C-alpha positions, 0 to 999 in steps of 0.5 A: 734828336728830339721827335718835337710832336705837337704837344711838345711843340706847344709846350716848349713854345709857351715856356719860351715866352714866360710860361704864358698860361693865358693863351688858349691851347687852340691858339698855341696850336694854330701857331705851331701849325702856322710855323710848320707851314712857314718852315716848309715854305723855307725848306719843302720836304720830300714827304710833300712829293706824291705820285698818282697814276691814271688811265686816259680814255680815248676822246677824253682830255681831262684828268682830275687833280688829287685833292691834296694838289699844291703844284706840279713836278711832272706828267709822263705816260707810259709808251708802248715800248714801255718807257715813260715819256714826259709831257710839256707844261702849256698854257690852256689859251694855247689849247683853246686857240689850236682846238683838241682835235684831231686826236693823238698821243698827248705831247702837252698838258695845261692846268686849269680849275681842278683838273689837268688838260691833255693836248692833243686828246688822247686817241687810246688809253694810256697809263699816266704817271703824275708826280706833284707837290702835295699840301701839308695837312695841320697837326691835330693830335698831341702826338703828331709830328711836324711834316718836315724833315727830322733835322728841321724839327727844331726850326719849327720850335723857333719859329713857333717861339717867335709866333707866340711872342709876336702873338703876346705883343713882345716884339723884342722877344719875337725878334730874338727867336727870329734871329735864332731861327734864321742862324739855325737854319742857315747850317741846315741842308734842305731836302732838295739840297741833300738830293743834289748832293747825292747825285753829285757824289755818285758822279752821274749825270741824270738825263730828263 
């Protein structure tokens, strides 16, 4: 299976619309990266899943979000018996209405601005484990590969051809590549679907 790095994707995308050499390389690179982001919207990758561990300070109810944060998955703290307990995601307006005191063991968290707010405010130092989905950075070097599962990289090529056809105002050709894209991805499983198949295949019920 081809690796499909940025250089290969750019070359094949322009070849797919008639070897148009009049399109600046910067535009083709932009369109290929846009194609990658659109594919990720259809099929989020496991590579976007990140984990950070932080520690609370007694009385301090804020924890800064990672720079590449996109959306939350879960937030847990390590209990004094060594097990993780998951906090509930809540609305920050509830916290404002209830207040953050008295301090205690955090049971909920809310997202606001660039940080996480814990409720109630921690009464001690707790080890927090934050699982989240990250932004994907653009491919910049010709050897960079798209941040999608290997089986989805050809989908990035098809979407790149569609976007390039749109750029040169060829709607008929863009429709052809869009149809090819839709047909191709209909045969693929997302990372999430594969994970679910792994779980069901093992015959184990996961308890959250």
